[in-house]
Structure formats: C-alpha cells, structure tokens
N, C-alpha and C positions, 0 to 999 in steps of 0.2 A: 679047334673052331674057338673063337672070341663068345663067350656068352656073361649077360647081363641080366642083373637084376630087376625088374621089375619095376625100382625106384629108382634106378641109374636111368631107360631107360625113360619115366615119363617126365625124371628134369630136365630128359638132353632135348625128348621131342615139345617140349611144354605144356607137359598133358598131365594129367593125373591117373598116381594108381587104378581109382577104380574106375575112371575111362579105361582103362588097358584090359580093364576084367569085364567090362561090359561089351568090349567089342566083341571079348572071349565069349559070351553069352550069346553074342547078336550072330557066333558061327563066322566071326568076320578075320580075328585075329587069333590064335591060340599060342602058347608055348612053345616053346620048341620042349623045356623041359618043367617038371615042376618038383621040387625037389623031397628029399626024406619030410624036410620040414612042412612041405605046402608052400613052398617059394615058389616064387616061378619067374624062369628062365628066357630070354629072348634067341638067338641066334641071329649070326646075319640073314641066312635068309628068311626067319621072322621081321628083322629093321627093312627088310627091303620093304616087305607090304607091309608095312605100316606106313614105307615114307609114301607107298599110293595112297592108300587111307588116307592121310591127311594131304596130300595134293588133292586129290575128289573130294573132297570134306569143303579146301575150299576155293572151291570148281559149285562148290555150293549142292554141292547130292548131296540123299536121304540117307543113314544105314540101305535102307532095302535097296538100294539102286548102286551104293558102292558092290553092294555082296553078290548082285547079281555083275558089275562090268567085272571083278575080282578071279568068279567062278568062268565070269565066258572066256576071260585075256588069261590063258593060261603063260603064253612068253611073255618073259617081261620086258625084257632088252624093247621091243618097236611101242610095250603102255611105257615108257619111260620114256622112248626119242620124241610120243607124243604130246606126256606131258612140256617137254623141252619146247617143242613149238609153242602149246599154248604158255606155261613160263614168259618167253624171248618176247610172244606177242602181246602179255601184258607192260611185261617192259618195255617196252614202247611208248604205251600207252601212255604209263606213267612217268615219260622223261619231257612223255609233253606236256602235263600238267608241270610239270615242273621248273620246265622249260616257261609254259606262259605260268606263272607265280612269280617268277623271277622278273619278266619282262614287267610285272602289275608293280611288283618293291621300287625297282628301277624309275617305275612312271611316277611313283610314288613321293619316291624321293626327288624329283628334280621336279615338282610340282609338273608333268608336261602330258601330253596327253597318250595313251595308248587305244588302236583300235580294240576294239570291240572284241574283233575273230581272233588277236591275239592273245586277249584275257581267255577267252573260254575254248582255247585250242585244248583235247583233251575232255573237254568236261557239259561236249552239247550234241545232249541226251536226250533231250526232249524235241528235235524238229518235225518230228515228224505228221503233224496236224499238215501244215506248212507245205512238206512234199505230199501229205497222201492230193492234197491242188493240185498239185502241177503232175501227177502223175496222173491220176483219178478223174481228175475235173471235180469244181466248187462242188456237184450235186452228193458227189463219192462219200466226201468230206464231211458234208451236213447227217447226212445220211448215218454216217457212220457215229457221230459224233449228236445226235437224237437219239441211237439207239443206246447207245454209254447212259447220258442223263441218266435216263428216264428208267435201269437197273434199279433196284436198292442196293444197299450198303452191301447186303450179304449174299446175292447173285455176282454181284461184282467182286467179292472173295471168293464165294465160289469158280468163275470164271480166271480172276486170276491163276487160284490156286494149280488150277486146269494147264494153263500157260506153264505156270511153273515145271509142270510134270508133266509135258509134251516137253521141256528144254530138257529138261533132266534130264528123260528117257532117251533122246537125241545126244548127249552127252555119254551116259552111256551105253551107247552100239555102236559108239564112233570108238569110248576107250574100247570095249570089249572086238576092236580088231571087224565088225558084223562084216558082210559083201552087203553093198547099197544093193543091191538085185535080189538080196535074198526077201526069206517071209516075212523075218523079223522088221527088217526096213521098208520093205512093202508093203504090214500093215500099219506101220506109225506114222507111215507116208499119208494112206489111205487116211487117219488121223485126222491127221497135218490139213489135205485139202481140205476134211470136214471141218475141220474148227474153224477156217476158211472159209469159208460159203454161209459158215451159222455170226460171222459180220455182216449184216448188209448195208449193203453201196458199194461191196469190192466187189472186185470182178465176179469173183470166185463163189460167189453168189446167185447169180446169171442161171437160166435155168439152159446156155449158150455153150458146148463141152469144145469148144471151140477158140473163146475166147478165156474159158476156164485154163483153156492146158493151157493158154499164151501165157496168162497171167501171174500160174503158178510157179509154168517155166522162168521167167522174168526174175521172179523172188528170187527164186532159186540161185536165182545171179549174184541179185540186189546181198543178199545172204552173203555173201563170199563179199562185194568189193564193199563192200561198208563196216565198220569199223564197230561199230554202235549194232550193228542186228548180227554181225557174228559171233559176240560178246556174248549172245544170248546158246550160243550154241559151243560153249568152249573156244572162241575163235576160230581164226581159220580153216585148222585142223575139220570141224566141228561141225563150223557152212560149210563147208566142199561136202562133207557127207550129204550135208541136208538134204543141198541140191542134187548134184549126182543119185541119189534117192529117190526125188521130190519129182526127178527130167524121167526118171524110167518107170515112174509111175505112173506118169504121163505120155505114155510110148506106150502103155501096156493096155494103161485103163481109162482114157480121156479120149 
C-alpha cells in the first residue's frame, strides 16, 4: 500500500506539516507509520480520515467536535455519503449565486433593470425579522428585537457562541450517525428547546406546553424546508436530523 510523507500530504491537502502534527497531538490523525528517522508517513486509511477532518472543518466544526464525530462514526462509507449530500446542497446554493451575479453583470452591460429577487438569489440570508412578524406576529418580533438590543456586547457574544456550539453539536451528531431518539440527541433537543424558550416573544417562551410543542415541531419543518435555516445544521441531512430529534422530544416531553 502506498504511503506518503507528511510534506507530500500537507502539500496535496493545502495545509501544513505543523497542522498535521497538531492533529496528531489532539488525537485526530495519527500517522500510519513513523520512520527510524522520525519522519511521519500516511497510508490510505489515514488519508481518508484526513479527508473527513478537512470536510468537517469546512462545515465550521471545532477540533473537539470533529474528534467526537470521528469517534462516534467508525463506519466511513455512510459518513462520506452524508458529506456528499452536504456538498451537493452547497453546490446548488453556489450555483444560484453564480447565476445571480451573471444576471447582474448582463443587466449592467446593457444598462437594463434587474429584479431585486433575481439579484439577491442565493444571498437572501437576513430576512428573519419580516418572517417572524408574518409567522408569529408583530408583538413577538418587537419583544425579540427589544430583548436583543438590550443585551450588552459581551452578552451578545456569549449568546452567539452558544448558538454556534449548539449548531456544531447537531452537525457532529448527524455526522456520527446518532439516533434522533437516542439519549445524546434528546439531550441536545432539550438544550435546543431551552434556547428557544430563552428568547422573549417566541411561542417557546410561553407556559403553554401545547403551544410550545406546536411551535417547536413547526420550526423543525422550517429547518428542513428553508435553505437558510438548513445551512446552520449542515444543510438538509443535518436539518432533517434536528427536525426528527425535536419532534421526538416534543412527543415525549411536552
């Protein structure tokens, strides 16, 4: 079986030897062999593991979450198949952006008009305020907005970091092939619902279990149907996992 030196692997992977050694120190990627001269070599199995690490890094996971995902999902083929789904979804989004930019260029060249919806196709990531009003009313939107504006800069950073960690953990569970009904996923679902309830103005912040159940269940469906939300969870496969875990949590606990 072919083996490659750490320098060769680093060059082909677009990284550095130092990074690969760091991955080893963190328990992510050990070389398949260390020569008598101390040089590190990597075989095909190690390269497959490195490919998964790099893909998970592109999804925004930190090294601890990546390590956890790799340890949970020992069966490589399903994990790589999930990666393909994520990448295909991302490619479709990028294709929309490319077409949008091309339409803009054409309109500028002929000094013509272009619809804003065409210009922003693939970039529409910040429409949540209007959608909150449409789905849950102006009062809910106002309360959420006032609550957010009242936070200090430090509190906003803490809240944002928590959400990033929450999303990364969902992706890690999906990548690991976890069971939506399993203990880990259900613990994560409870944390997710608690996060939703912490935002004033949302139905999740009420004392009505039936309303909270309906809200969380519907929100899970939105995660799957709306690309902007699905992107937070690793695109459609991750969003589907979140939806299923939340639905099971609602049935069991609300």
